[in-house]
ZADOVO-275992 format. One line per 4 residues: their letters; for each residue y, x, z of C-alpha. Coordinates in Angstrom, 2 decimals, padded with zeros to 5 digits. Layout:
BEGIN
A> Y X Z; ...
//
This chain:
BEGIN
MSIW> -000.16 -000.01 000.11; 003.61 001.30 -001.23; 006.57 001.70 001.04; 008.49 -000.53 -000.95
KRLQ> 005.77 -003.66 -000.34; 005.80 -002.76 003.14; 009.40 -002.87 003.30; 009.20 -006.21 001.47
SYVV> 006.47 -007.65 003.94; 008.65 -006.25 006.71; 011.82 -008.19 005.62; 010.08 -011.30 004.87
DFEK> 008.49 -011.03 008.68; 012.23 -010.35 009.73; 013.49 -013.30 007.86; 010.73 -015.52 009.58
SIDA> 011.57 -014.64 012.82; 015.09 -015.09 012.43; 014.56 -018.86 011.27; 012.31 -019.14 014.39
DFAQ> 015.16 -017.81 016.69; 017.61 -019.79 015.41; 015.47 -022.99 015.69; 014.76 -021.81 019.26
RNQT> 018.37 -021.32 020.10; 019.70 -024.68 018.60; 016.92 -026.61 020.55; 018.11 -024.88 023.92
IIQE> 021.77 -025.68 022.89; 021.21 -029.19 022.64; 018.90 -029.20 026.15; 021.69 -027.51 027.82
QQEK> 024.35 -029.70 026.45; 022.47 -032.75 027.24; 021.48 -031.19 031.01; 025.50 -030.16 031.42
AELS> 026.49 -033.68 030.40; 024.15 -035.37 032.90; 025.49 -033.26 035.51; 029.26 -033.60 034.72
LPQV> 028.79 -037.77 035.01; 028.30 -037.67 038.65; 031.10 -035.34 039.41; 033.56 -037.47 037.54
DNSD> 032.43 -040.38 039.33; 032.92 -038.39 042.88; 036.13 -037.63 041.81; 037.07 -041.13 040.92
NDKP> 035.55 -042.29 044.40; 037.30 -039.46 046.55; 040.62 -040.72 045.07; 040.69 -044.48 046.16
EQEQ> 039.23 -043.00 049.50; 042.03 -040.28 049.79; 044.53 -043.08 048.99; 043.28 -045.75 051.14
KPSQ> 043.24 -043.53 054.26; 047.08 -043.84 054.56; 047.32 -047.36 053.10; 044.87 -048.75 056.19
PENN> 047.41 -050.26 058.76; 046.59 -049.21 062.20; 048.70 -049.85 065.13; 047.13 -047.56 067.34
AENE> 049.01 -044.63 069.02; 045.71 -042.68 069.11; 045.38 -042.65 065.40; 049.17 -041.38 064.21
NVNV> 048.39 -038.13 064.11; 045.33 -038.29 061.91; 047.55 -040.04 059.58; 049.87 -037.64 059.36
NDEA> 047.49 -034.82 058.85; 045.87 -037.30 056.12; 049.36 -037.70 054.39; 049.50 -033.84 054.25
KAEE> 046.08 -033.64 052.52; 046.98 -036.16 050.32; 050.11 -034.14 048.98; 047.84 -031.05 048.66
LKAK> 045.38 -032.96 046.65; 048.41 -034.43 044.58; 049.43 -030.87 044.00; 046.07 -029.75 043.05
IHEI> 045.30 -032.70 040.80; 048.98 -031.49 039.27; 047.75 -028.45 038.62; 044.18 -029.34 037.15
EIEL> 046.21 -031.56 034.78; 048.23 -028.65 033.80; 044.91 -026.53 033.16; 043.43 -029.29 030.95
ENQN> 046.48 -029.53 029.14; 046.19 -025.94 028.24; 042.81 -026.01 027.65; 043.02 -028.56 025.18
KIFE> 045.52 -026.72 023.43; 043.04 -023.78 023.63; 040.51 -026.20 022.44; 042.83 -027.24 019.75
ERQK> 043.43 -023.58 018.62; 039.70 -022.73 018.96; 038.92 -025.80 016.55; 041.76 -024.29 014.16
LKEE> 039.84 -020.72 014.48; 036.95 -022.62 013.59; 038.01 -024.10 010.70; 039.46 -020.96 009.30
IGPN> 036.31 -019.31 010.17; 033.62 -021.59 009.07; 034.13 -021.06 005.18; 034.36 -017.19 006.03
VDSL> 031.08 -017.41 007.67; 029.52 -019.63 004.99; 030.68 -017.01 002.43; 029.22 -014.35 004.55
FLEF> 025.93 -015.76 004.63; 026.38 -016.46 001.15; 027.11 -012.88 000.17; 024.47 -011.90 002.63
ETRF> 021.83 -013.98 000.61; 022.75 -012.73 -002.69; 022.65 -009.33 -001.62; 019.24 -009.77 000.02
NKIN> 018.00 -011.16 -003.20; 019.37 -008.44 -005.09; 018.12 -005.96 -002.77; 014.65 -007.76 -003.10
NQIQ> 014.77 -007.68 -006.72; 015.59 -003.82 -006.79; 012.83 -003.30 -004.54; 010.22 -005.16 -006.66
ELNK> 011.42 -003.25 -009.48; 011.26 000.28 -007.42; 007.61 -001.35 -006.57; 006.87 -001.56 -010.23
IEDK> 008.52 001.77 -011.21; 006.91 003.66 -007.99; 003.30 002.23 -009.08; 003.82 003.54 -012.37
FQAE> 005.05 006.83 -011.32; 002.10 007.02 -008.54; -000.45 006.55 -011.32; 001.36 009.21 -013.23
INEY> 001.99 011.25 -010.19; -001.77 011.05 -008.91; -002.61 012.18 -012.59; -000.17 015.05 -012.60
TKNT> -000.95 016.42 -008.96; -003.84 018.99 -010.05; -001.97 020.90 -012.51; 000.46 023.24 -010.74
NDLQ> 002.20 023.81 -007.49; 005.56 022.91 -008.82; 004.61 019.35 -008.96; 003.27 019.22 -005.36
NAQT> 006.95 020.70 -004.54; 008.38 017.84 -006.47; 006.33 015.10 -004.64; 007.29 016.63 -001.50
DYST> 010.91 016.57 -002.41; 010.32 012.96 -003.95; 008.56 012.03 -000.34; 011.26 013.32 001.54
IQKE> 013.84 011.25 -000.40; 011.34 008.18 000.10; 011.49 008.71 003.66; 015.25 009.32 004.03
LTNA> 015.17 006.04 002.09; 013.40 004.42 004.54; 015.37 005.65 007.04; 018.64 004.41 005.21
QEIY> 016.88 001.01 004.71; 015.95 000.73 008.52; 019.46 001.78 009.43; 020.64 -001.16 006.61
QRII> 018.23 -003.57 008.48; 019.76 -002.65 012.14; 023.08 -003.06 010.46; 021.95 -006.67 009.37
NDSK> 020.46 -007.59 012.60; 023.50 -006.46 014.47; 025.73 -008.78 011.81; 023.11 -011.73 012.66
LLID> 023.75 -010.88 016.51; 027.51 -010.94 015.66; 026.98 -014.19 013.80; 024.92 -015.53 016.46
EDQQ> 027.78 -014.53 019.23; 030.02 -016.31 017.24; 027.92 -019.38 017.27; 027.87 -019.47 020.99
LTIS> 031.53 -018.86 021.06; 032.03 -021.75 018.76; 029.46 -023.82 021.35; 031.34 -022.72 024.42
IDRT> 034.39 -024.06 022.89; 032.30 -027.41 022.38; 031.64 -027.38 026.05; 035.20 -026.99 027.60
NDQI> 035.56 -030.50 026.75; 033.07 -031.38 029.39; 033.17 -028.29 031.33; 036.86 -028.10 032.74
KACK> 035.90 -026.86 036.09; 033.93 -024.08 034.61; 036.72 -022.71 032.55; 037.62 -019.61 034.84
KKIN> 033.94 -018.80 035.17; 033.72 -019.00 031.59; 036.92 -017.01 031.00; 035.04 -014.28 033.48
DLKN> 032.13 -014.60 031.22; 034.34 -014.35 028.17; 035.71 -011.19 029.73; 032.25 -009.88 030.68
EKIM> 031.31 -010.52 026.78; 034.22 -008.53 025.88; 032.89 -005.64 028.05; 029.61 -006.11 026.19
IDKK> 031.44 -006.57 022.69; 033.24 -003.01 023.27; 030.14 -001.49 024.23; 028.49 -002.85 021.17
IRDL> 031.41 -001.45 019.14; 031.13 001.86 020.54; 027.74 001.88 019.97; 028.28 000.71 016.36
STQI> 031.03 003.22 015.84; 028.48 005.82 017.29; 025.73 004.54 014.61; 028.62 004.86 011.96
DQEK> 029.22 008.41 012.76; 025.77 008.85 012.52; 025.58 007.23 009.24; 028.18 009.43 008.08
EESL> 026.36 012.37 009.07; 023.52 011.22 007.23; 025.56 010.48 004.20; 026.52 014.26 004.54
KFST> 022.93 015.32 004.88; 022.42 013.10 001.83; 025.43 014.64 -000.04; 023.87 018.34 001.07
ENSQ> 020.41 017.17 000.00; 021.66 016.06 -003.15; 023.62 019.34 -003.84; 020.10 021.17 -002.77
AENN> 018.22 018.78 -005.25; 020.93 019.93 -008.09; 020.48 023.76 -007.28; 016.69 023.04 -007.40
LQVV> 017.03 021.45 -010.75; 019.35 024.29 -012.02; 016.70 026.62 -010.89; 013.71 024.51 -012.62
KEEQ> 016.12 024.68 -015.82; 016.50 028.51 -015.66; 012.82 028.75 -014.81; 012.12 026.32 -018.08
SKFL> 014.38 028.70 -020.36; 012.43 031.82 -018.85; 009.45 030.09 -019.87; 010.65 029.22 -023.22
ETVN> 011.56 032.79 -023.65; 008.11 033.79 -022.55; 006.59 031.05 -025.05; 008.75 032.47 -027.83
QYRN> 007.50 036.06 -026.93; 003.64 034.76 -026.87; 004.63 033.33 -030.39; 005.95 036.91 -031.76
KIAD> 002.87 038.42 -030.07; 000.52 035.91 -031.81; 002.12 036.53 -035.02; 002.04 040.18 -034.69
LKEK> -001.84 039.90 -033.56; -002.32 037.86 -037.03; -000.76 040.35 -039.05; -002.62 042.89 -037.54
IKNA> -005.93 040.66 -037.84; -005.12 040.51 -041.49; -004.59 044.32 -041.97; -007.57 044.89 -039.84
DIEN> -009.65 042.43 -041.93; -008.25 044.24 -045.17; -009.26 047.43 -043.78; -012.49 046.37 -042.74
ERAL> -013.21 044.83 -046.19; -012.40 048.31 -047.75; -014.59 050.19 -045.43; -017.39 047.96 -045.89
IEKR> -017.15 048.30 -049.84; -016.98 051.78 -049.24; -019.71 051.90 -047.03; -022.27 049.77 -049.23
KMKV> -021.23 052.27 -052.03; -022.10 054.76 -049.99; -025.39 053.08 -049.05; -026.01 052.55 -052.32
ENMK> -025.94 055.91 -053.60; -027.70 057.06 -050.44; -030.29 054.62 -051.40; -030.47 056.00 -054.75
NLTN> -030.71 058.97 -053.69; -033.76 058.67 -050.93; -035.38 056.72 -054.01; -035.00 059.72 -056.34
SLIE> -036.04 062.10 -053.80; -039.14 059.99 -052.60; -040.11 059.29 -056.05; -039.82 063.36 -056.61
KMEN> -042.04 063.86 -053.81; -044.61 060.87 -054.72; -044.74 062.55 -058.34; -045.23 065.94 -056.72
ERIQ> -047.96 064.89 -054.02; -049.52 063.32 -056.96; -049.56 066.31 -059.20; -050.93 067.76 -056.09
ISTQ> -053.60 065.56 -055.27; -054.52 065.45 -059.08; -054.96 069.21 -059.16; -056.85 069.17 -056.11
IKQF> -058.99 066.54 -057.80; -059.44 068.60 -060.85; -060.40 071.49 -058.71; -062.76 069.68 -056.73
TNEQ> -064.08 068.34 -059.72; -064.41 071.89 -061.10; -066.19 073.03 -057.98; -068.51 070.60 -058.22
IQQE> -069.42 071.12 -061.97; -069.59 074.94 -061.07; -071.97 074.08 -057.78; -074.13 071.56 -060.09
EKDE> -074.69 074.53 -062.64; -075.49 076.60 -060.03; -077.81 074.21 -058.49; -079.46 073.79 -062.01
TEIR> -079.69 077.51 -062.35; -081.13 077.60 -058.89; -083.61 074.93 -059.82; -084.38 076.37 -062.90
DMRN> -085.37 079.62 -061.48; -087.18 078.10 -058.66; -089.16 076.16 -061.38; -089.80 079.38 -063.51
MISD> -091.08 081.34 -060.08; -093.09 078.23 -059.33; -094.81 078.40 -062.97; -095.29 082.08 -062.68
AEIE> -096.49 081.89 -059.13; -099.08 079.40 -060.30; -099.97 081.32 -063.22; -100.63 084.40 -061.23
GRTL> -102.25 082.20 -058.37; -104.66 081.25 -061.40; -104.97 084.46 -062.78; -105.63 085.83 -059.28
NQRF> -108.40 083.27 -058.62; -109.93 084.18 -061.63; -109.71 087.78 -060.82; -110.96 086.98 -057.46
LDTK> -113.89 085.15 -058.55; -114.58 087.95 -061.08; -114.23 090.64 -058.47; -116.12 089.30 -055.86
TSVP> -119.30 089.20 -057.80; -118.79 092.48 -059.10; -116.05 094.53 -056.56; -116.21 093.56 -053.08
KLVE> -113.78 096.42 -052.32; -110.98 094.59 -054.57; -110.69 091.36 -052.53; -108.82 093.09 -049.73
PIEM> -105.69 093.74 -052.06; -106.29 090.54 -053.85; -106.05 088.81 -050.17; -102.79 090.97 -049.57
QIDS> -101.65 089.60 -053.03; -102.59 086.09 -051.70; -100.66 086.54 -048.41; -097.87 087.86 -050.55
LKSI> -097.63 084.72 -052.56; -098.08 082.62 -049.46; -094.99 084.56 -048.26; -093.43 084.07 -051.32
FSAN> -094.25 080.19 -051.40; -093.17 079.90 -047.72; -089.73 082.01 -048.85; -089.39 079.20 -051.84
ESVE> -089.82 076.64 -049.06; -087.11 078.13 -047.16; -085.16 078.61 -050.29; -085.53 074.79 -051.08
KTVL> -084.48 074.00 -047.28; -081.32 075.97 -047.81; -080.53 074.36 -051.27; -081.04 070.99 -049.43
ERLS> -079.02 072.11 -046.58; -076.14 073.18 -048.97; -076.10 069.81 -050.97; -075.82 068.09 -047.04
GRLA> -073.11 070.43 -046.57; -071.65 069.79 -049.79; -071.94 065.88 -049.39; -070.33 066.21 -045.99
EIEA> -067.41 068.13 -047.39; -067.00 065.81 -050.20; -067.01 063.03 -047.61; -064.50 064.87 -045.57
KKES> -062.20 065.62 -048.57; -062.63 061.86 -049.60; -061.43 060.94 -046.14; -058.36 063.57 -046.18
VENS> -057.87 061.95 -049.80; -057.59 058.54 -048.39; -055.37 059.25 -045.60; -053.19 061.29 -048.24
TNSM> -053.02 057.91 -050.20; -052.57 055.78 -047.07; -049.67 057.79 -046.03; -048.21 057.45 -049.65
RLEL> -048.92 053.86 -049.55; -046.97 053.42 -046.36; -044.09 055.38 -048.01; -044.35 053.55 -051.33
DKLN> -044.33 050.37 -049.30; -041.39 051.06 -047.47; -039.32 051.55 -050.70; -041.26 049.27 -053.53
QEKS> -044.29 047.12 -053.19; -045.03 047.80 -056.97; -045.65 051.32 -056.70; -047.51 050.86 -053.88
LLNM> -049.93 048.55 -055.83; -049.92 051.32 -058.41; -050.60 054.04 -055.78; -053.50 051.66 -054.94
DSSF> -055.04 051.28 -058.05; -054.89 054.95 -058.53; -056.57 055.84 -055.16; -058.94 053.11 -056.26
STSQ> -059.62 055.08 -059.44; -060.08 058.36 -057.65; -062.60 056.65 -055.23; -064.72 055.21 -058.02
ELSK> -064.51 059.02 -059.63; -065.95 059.76 -056.70; -068.67 057.47 -056.52; -069.28 058.33 -060.13
SIEA> -069.88 061.77 -059.17; -071.98 061.02 -056.26; -074.26 059.01 -058.85; -074.38 061.94 -060.80
VSND> -075.53 064.03 -058.23; -078.11 061.60 -057.16; -079.30 061.46 -060.59; -079.67 065.31 -060.50
IESI> -081.45 065.11 -057.47; -083.80 062.48 -059.10; -084.49 064.95 -061.81; -085.11 067.67 -059.45
KSSN> -087.89 065.29 -057.33; -089.45 064.59 -060.83; -089.72 068.24 -061.37; -090.91 069.34 -057.53
YDLS> -093.60 066.94 -056.42; -094.01 068.56 -053.24; -090.41 067.92 -052.28; -090.66 064.29 -053.05
SQMH> -090.99 063.12 -049.40; -087.74 065.01 -048.56; -085.85 063.87 -051.63; -087.02 060.07 -050.68
SIQA> -085.10 060.73 -047.34; -082.06 062.47 -049.09; -082.03 059.63 -051.43; -082.06 057.02 -048.47
EIAL> -079.48 059.02 -046.67; -077.43 058.95 -049.90; -077.99 054.83 -050.23; -076.74 054.84 -046.56
TKSK> -073.50 056.71 -047.13; -072.81 054.66 -050.40; -073.53 051.59 -048.34; -071.13 053.00 -045.84
LRQI> -068.65 054.17 -048.62; -068.60 050.51 -049.71; -068.12 049.28 -046.39; -065.40 051.73 -046.04
SGRS> -063.61 050.85 -048.86; -063.78 047.22 -047.71; -062.60 048.18 -044.64; -060.00 050.31 -046.05
RNLE> -058.75 047.46 -048.53; -058.59 045.10 -045.69; -056.87 047.77 -043.34; -054.43 048.49 -046.26
SQYL> -053.74 044.67 -046.50; -053.18 044.39 -042.63; -051.09 048.02 -042.80; -049.12 046.38 -045.26
SDIR> -048.51 043.16 -043.08; -047.80 045.35 -040.06; -045.36 047.85 -042.34; -043.23 044.86 -043.67
NLEY> -043.18 043.69 -039.94; -042.08 046.92 -038.60; -039.44 047.33 -041.24; -037.85 043.97 -040.56
QLEQ> -038.02 044.89 -036.79; -036.36 048.15 -037.65; -033.58 046.88 -039.69; -032.63 044.08 -036.65
FRKQ> -032.75 047.08 -034.39; -030.49 049.04 -036.65; -028.26 045.79 -037.03; -028.49 045.41 -033.00
EENA> -027.55 049.12 -032.54; -024.80 048.58 -035.49; -023.22 045.71 -033.67; -023.34 047.46 -029.92
SSPS> -021.95 050.86 -031.47; -019.35 049.50 -033.72; -018.15 045.63 -033.31; -018.55 043.77 -036.54
LFAQ> -015.52 042.15 -037.76; -016.96 038.72 -036.95; -017.13 039.82 -033.07; -013.49 041.33 -033.50
WKKL> -012.46 037.90 -035.12; -014.25 035.57 -032.35; -012.23 037.67 -029.79; -008.90 037.29 -031.37
AKKC> -009.73 033.62 -031.87; -010.58 033.40 -028.44; -007.51 035.19 -027.28; -005.44 032.97 -029.78
GDMD> -007.18 029.63 -028.40; -006.20 030.69 -024.75; -002.82 031.22 -025.78; -002.50 027.79 -027.27
NELE> -004.20 026.52 -024.40; -001.47 028.38 -021.78; 001.39 026.89 -024.44; -000.07 023.52 -024.03
LKHG> -000.13 023.47 -020.18; 003.26 025.08 -020.24; 004.72 022.05 -022.67; 002.75 019.54 -020.36
VIQK> 004.48 021.07 -017.10; 007.93 021.07 -018.47; 007.46 017.34 -020.01; 006.33 016.38 -016.37
KREI> 009.10 018.29 -014.87; 011.64 016.28 -017.40; 009.56 013.24 -016.43; 010.23 014.38 -012.72
EIVF> 014.03 014.61 -013.36; 014.37 011.48 -014.77; 012.40 010.00 -011.51; 014.67 012.07 -009.21
NQTL> 017.78 010.52 -011.27; 016.81 007.15 -010.98; 016.02 007.53 -007.26; 019.56 009.34 -006.83
EIVA> 020.81 006.12 -008.72; 019.27 003.92 -006.51; 020.44 005.89 -003.24; 023.94 005.63 -004.52
ERQE> 023.60 002.00 -005.18; 022.20 001.38 -001.38; 024.90 003.63 -000.40; 027.59 001.62 -001.81
SLDI> 025.83 -001.64 -000.52; 025.89 -000.20 002.85; 029.44 000.81 002.60; 030.34 -002.82 001.41
VKRT> 028.25 -004.30 004.53; 029.93 -001.68 006.99; 033.52 -003.07 005.49; 032.70 -006.53 006.01
INRE> 031.23 -005.68 009.40; 034.14 -003.54 010.62; 036.70 -006.60 008.93; 034.78 -009.23 011.09
KDFF> 034.80 -006.98 013.98; 038.65 -006.38 014.08; 039.31 -010.16 013.15; 037.27 -010.94 015.95
KQRV> 038.95 -008.19 018.41; 042.15 -009.68 017.13; 041.02 -013.60 017.91; 039.64 -012.44 021.30
AELI> 042.58 -010.36 022.25; 044.97 -013.80 021.25; 042.74 -015.87 023.64; 042.84 -013.50 026.77
DQ> 046.69 -013.17 026.33; 047.04 -016.98 026.21
//
């Protein structure tokens, strides 16, 4: 509930209480008049009865001598009573004159009182209308102030100033109500005076008491006048306070205006800074674009150089591999020729040994019969032949071992060739997938050539098997091993193909991850244009938000200035109304003092 609503309710309650007081006073006045009228009647009757008694006492004829002194005393008392009655008649005439004058005053004051009531009602209605308008304005501004209280401490200070002004307004209104109450009390006192004037017709004997009461009332009125003068002094002090506060408020407004000018200067500075930053951003964008173009050109040239160097390396490695393959094939051919010559020599040796064995057997048979002494050299020759046969067997074993060692060397060379091809494939896949496929085809061609050479060796071994019946079991085992090696080679080739496909996919993933990692490193080491643009855009957005907030604060301060000016206008109007009321009260007081002084003098 706002302050103005409370004020309005308080004024309504005050009016109701005043109406009730007037009704009660009218009832009490009527009752008092009736009671005093009833009391005055028997007094008049007693006075009428006393007079004939006093008059009858001297009129009674008494002839007794004892009652003469009593009659003399009665006559003296009657004369005294006559004098008193004459004095009372004079006083009654004076009071009638006073009553007539008071009626004239009442007639003169009556329309003024009505006009005062009318002025009071009209001003009171105006004040109520102003209070209602202020309530509406206050509701609007309180809603706006409640929305704007969260922004800045300046608004809180302004609200505190506004609350102090409201308190001062409430104090002024309370003072105004006090003055109204005093005016109503004075009006009530005027009514009481009129009632007392009406009572003078019925209460002649109580005139002196009433005069004393009037004197006492005069003393009270003087006290009230003093109190009112003190209140007026207080109001003057408060008006001085209001003036000082208004001057302070004007100073505060000047300070706020200076702050606004400073803020506008800062805003212009910020705008200039923003323009400079935008120009710098444009220049930085242009320079960054140039740098990027140069970097791209350098990267393209470097990539070209790298590709050319890698292609040259690959070609050199291919040449080396081809030369190694040629050397390997030549060595294989030479070894095959050596093996063939050795096999031929062995065959010739075996054939010669068989011939010599046959001849020796024949000689042995011949010599057994003829010459038993020749058996010993023949046996020696047989032993030598056996030793030669065992030597030939050892030679065959060594040949087989050489062949198996050569096969192992071939497999090792094949593995080395596969490793080299795999490394070459990895490098080629990084540069170009098509070249890697070509390298794969070349590697497969080399493996096929090796398989063909192995098949040729197996054919040679089969020919050796056909020539050497005794070594068939060993050759079968060798063929089985060769078949196992072939199957292993086929499995290895299939696995190598699968592994190559897996390696290719893994290498692609690794390349993608490396590119992302390089990009991240580049972004971390040197911020990109987009990141710089983001930062600058955030700064510009923050600056715009600050500018909007400052503009909002300025608008709110302007609205507060408007509200403050409106409150000052309202306070000025209230002060004018208070001055008018004070003037009217002072006029009535002066007029009342004059009339009371005239009545007292009379």
